[in-house]
Structures are given as C-alpha cells and as structure tokens.
N, C-alpha and C positions, 0 to 999 in steps of 0.2 A: 589305385591311389590309396595311400595309407593316411588315415586320420590321425593327426598328432595332437598333442596338448596345445600347441600353438594355434592349430586350426580351430580347435574348440574355443580357445580364448578369443580368437579373432571374430568368429561367428557370434559368440556371446556378446562381445563388445558392439558389433553391428546391431544386434537385437536389443542392446541396452539391458542385458540380463546379468545378474550376479549368480554364478553357479558354484555350488559347493563341490568338493572333490568327488563325492559320490555321484552328484548330478553330471559332472563332467565325464565320468567314466560311462554313465548310462547314455549320455549324448553321443559319446564316441562309438559305442556299440550300435546305437540306432543309425547314425550316419553311415557307418561301415556296412550295415545290412542294406541300407537304401542304395548305396553305390554298388554293392554286389548284385542287387536285384536289377539295377540299370545295366550292368555288364551282361547279365543273363539275357535281358531283352535285346541288347545290341547284337547278340549272337543269332537272333532270328533273321530269316531271309524275308525281307519286305520289298524286294525288287518288283514284284508283280502286284503290289498293293497300291491302289490309287490314293493319293494324299487327300485328306479331308480336314475340314475346319471344325467339325463337330461330330460327335458320335451318332446323334440322331439326325434323320433327314429333316432339315428345316427349310420351310418355304417362306416367302415373303407374306406376312400376315396383314400388311397394310392394304387399305383399299386404294383403288385407282384415284388419282387426283383429277376429279371432274368438276368443272364449274357448274354449280346448280342454280345460282342466281346471277343475273347480269346487272351491271351498274345502270340503274335507271335514274338519270339526273333529276327528273321531276319528282320522283318518289323520294330520293335522297334529300332534296331541298325542301320537301314539304314540312319538315320539322325545324327548319332554320328560322331563328328569330328575325334575322335581317338578311336579305338576299338581293343581289343586283346582277343582271345580265347572266344568270345561271351560275353565280358564284356565291359563296358565303361571304358576308361582310362581318369582319371582326374588329374589335377596338384596336387602335394603334398602340403598339407596345414599346416602340423606340421613337424618341424625339429627334 
C-alpha cells in the first residue's frame, strides 16, 4: 500500500492535526515504514502458534466469592429505631 498525500491529509483530519509540508513528508515515511514492517510480519508462518490474548500468562487474581456473614434478622433489626413483626417501620412518603 502506498501512502499518498491524500492519505496523510485524511489521517491528519481524523486526528484533528494541522501538519506542515515537512511534517507530512515525515509522517508519510513513518507510516510507510510501519506498513512495511507489518508486511514483513505477515510473511512469518504462524500456523502452529496458539492464539493468545496477552503476552504474559495472566490468571484470575480475584478471590472466590464466598459468603462470610449470613443475614441474621434479629441482629439487623437491633439498630432499627422502629420495628414491627421483624420488619423496619419507616415514615410514609406518599400520600
């Protein structure tokens, strides 16, 4: 793929950049070298490589979700200012 001035202008517009003529030429060289490197990588035989999502082996670092305290109704209601029949009594909010 050849990098043209139109391509550089389009990418600069997407990135909301204003490039001078010298910066456009530099960007054209950089993008060309990046694409050439990608072409080189595409020549490699990766048919026997297992796909991976990350370079490093990552394991789940989260702990198991284990319930450590159970809902104890009497304990929960011990701090309630008003209670009736094992429930909280709250002021009426809707008339």
